[in-house]
C-alpha positions in Angstrom: -32.1 65.5 -6.2 -32.7 62.0 -5.0 -30.2 59.6 -3.9 -29.7 56.4 -5.9 -31.1 53.3 -4.3 -28.9 50.4 -3.7 -30.1 47.0 -4.9 -31.0 44.6 -2.1 -28.3 42.0 -1.5 -29.2 38.5 -2.5 -28.4 36.3 0.5 -28.8 33.1 -1.6 -25.8 34.1 -3.8 -23.5 34.5 -0.8 -24.8 31.2 0.6 -24.3 29.4 -2.7 -20.8 30.8 -3.0 -20.0 29.6 0.5 -21.3 26.1 -0.2 -19.3 26.0 -3.4 -16.0 27.0 -1.7 -16.6 24.6 1.1 -17.4 21.8 -1.3 -14.3 22.5 -3.4 -12.2 22.5 -0.2 -13.6 19.2 0.9 -13.2 17.7 -2.6 -9.5 18.7 -2.7 -8.9 17.2 0.8 -10.7 14.0 0.1 -9.4 13.2 -3.5 -6.0 14.9 -3.2 -5.7 15.1 -7.0 -2.2 16.7 -6.9 -0.9 13.3 -5.8 -1.4 12.0 -9.3 1.5 14.3 -10.4 3.7 13.7 -7.4 6.0 10.7 -7.2 7.7 9.4 -4.1 10.6 7.1 -4.8 11.8 4.8 -2.0 14.8 2.5 -2.5 15.3 0.2 0.4 17.7 -2.8 0.5 16.4 -6.1 1.7 17.0 -6.3 5.5 19.8 -8.5 6.6 19.7 -9.8 10.1 22.9 -10.5 11.9 23.8 -14.1 12.0 25.1 -15.4 15.2 26.8 -18.6 16.2 25.0 -20.1 19.1 27.0 -22.6 21.2 25.7 -26.1 21.0 25.5 -28.4 24.0 28.9 -29.9 23.1 30.5 -26.5 23.2 30.9 -26.0 19.4 29.2 -23.2 17.6 26.4 -23.9 15.2 25.8 -21.2 12.5 22.4 -19.7 12.1 20.4 -20.4 9.0 21.6 -18.7 5.8 20.4 -15.3 4.6 16.9 -14.4 3.3 14.8 -17.0 1.6 12.0 -16.2 -0.8 8.9 -18.2 0.1 6.6 -16.9 -2.5 6.5 -14.2 -5.2 4.3 -12.7 -7.9 3.9 -9.9 -10.4 1.7 -6.9 -9.7 -1.2 -6.4 -12.1 -3.2 -3.2 -12.6 -6.5 -2.5 -11.1 -7.8 1.1 -10.4 -4.5 2.6 -11.5 -1.7 1.3 -13.8 0.6 -0.7 -11.5 3.7 -2.9 -12.1 6.4 -4.5 -10.1 7.3 -7.7 -8.2 6.2 -8.8 -4.7 8.1 -11.3 -2.6 7.3 -12.9 0.7 10.7 -13.3 2.3 11.8 -15.2 5.5 14.9 -13.5 7.0 17.7 -15.4 8.8 16.2 -14.6 12.2 12.9 -16.2 11.2 10.9 -13.0 10.8 9.1 -12.2 7.5 8.8 -9.2 5.2 6.8 -8.5 2.1 9.2 -7.0 -0.4 7.9 -4.9 -3.2 10.5 -4.4 -6.0 10.5 -2.0 -8.9 7.1 -0.7 -8.0 5.5 1.8 -10.4 2.0 3.0 -9.6 0.1 6.2 -9.1 0.3 8.1 -5.9 -2.9 8.5 -4.0 -4.5 9.3 -0.7 -4.2 6.7 2.1 -2.4 3.9 0.2 -1.6 0.8 2.2 0.1 -2.6 1.6 -2.2 -5.5 2.4 -1.4 -9.2 2.7 -4.7 -10.9 1.9 -6.3 -14.3 1.3 -8.3 -13.0 -1.7 -7.8 -14.3 -5.2 -6.3 -11.8 -7.6 -8.7 -11.0 -10.5 -8.0 -9.1 -13.6 -9.7 -5.8 -14.4 -12.6 -4.2 -12.5 -13.6 -7.6 -11.0 -10.5 -7.4 -8.9 -10.9 -3.8 -7.6 -12.9 -4.4 -4.5 -12.2 -8.1 -3.4 -9.4 -7.7 -1.0 -11.4 -6.4 2.0 -13.9 -9.3 1.6 -11.8 -11.9 3.5 -8.9 -11.9 5.8 -6.2 -9.3 5.4 -3.3 -7.7 7.3 -2.4 -4.1 6.7 1.4 -3.9 6.7 1.3 -0.1 6.8 1.2 2.9 4.6 2.8 2.6 1.1 6.2 4.2 1.6 6.5 5.4 -2.0 4.7 4.8 -5.3 7.9 4.0 -7.0 11.0 1.9 -6.0 11.7 -1.1 -3.8 10.4 -1.3 -0.2 10.1 -3.7 2.7 7.0 -4.3 4.9 7.5 -6.3 8.1 4.9 -8.9 9.0 3.8 -8.8 12.6 5.2 -11.8 14.6 1.8 -13.3 15.2 0.9 -13.4 11.4 1.2 -16.8 9.7 2.3 -15.9 6.2 1.1 -19.3 4.9 -2.5 -18.2 5.4 -2.3 -15.5 2.8 -2.2 -15.7 -1.0 -1.9 -12.2 -2.4 -0.7 -8.7 -1.8 -2.7 -5.5 -2.7 -1.7 -1.9 -3.0 -4.9 -0.8 -1.3 -6.5 2.7 -1.2 -8.1 2.7 2.2 -9.9 6.0 1.5 -11.9 4.7 -1.5 -11.8 0.9 -0.7 -10.2 0.0 -4.0 -7.1 -1.9 -5.1 -4.6 0.1 -7.2 -2.9 -3.2 -8.1 -2.3 -6.7 -6.7 -0.1 -9.8 -7.0 -1.0 -13.4 -6.5 1.8 -15.1 -4.4 3.1 -18.4 -6.0 4.9 -20.5 -3.5 8.6 -21.0 -4.3 
């Protein structure tokens, strides 16, 4: 009796399967879709700097300026993802500045940043890609997609030169949401 012959392996099937698995792995890494269902809530208080009394030339003490002062603020509008909350540009008693995001509610996503920009805030799709066209300062990674957070401005940044804040997805170059800053 003869032995049964084995069908020849089809190398293209194994190659296609390998390409599909690699593509799926890359897609999962790049898009990180699970973040759409994961929320990170951060609740930070507004920083308070210690006030000191510096002696004046006549020997009396002069108090430092009062606590934090809101210089500008605005309401976040939605762009790529539904986004809401309030943004404030705050000068602290020591003269430093922070961008404060309060009551933030947006989607989580890969590589989200907080940007201080000079771009105008536009409604809808027209506003998705404008924030990297002009001047901007990245204040760091978004700490959480929900809650209230503070982002320190570098000392060499003049906050008067910027007019908006964007929750920016650096991976896809798109704004999740933004706020125009109206001077107080």
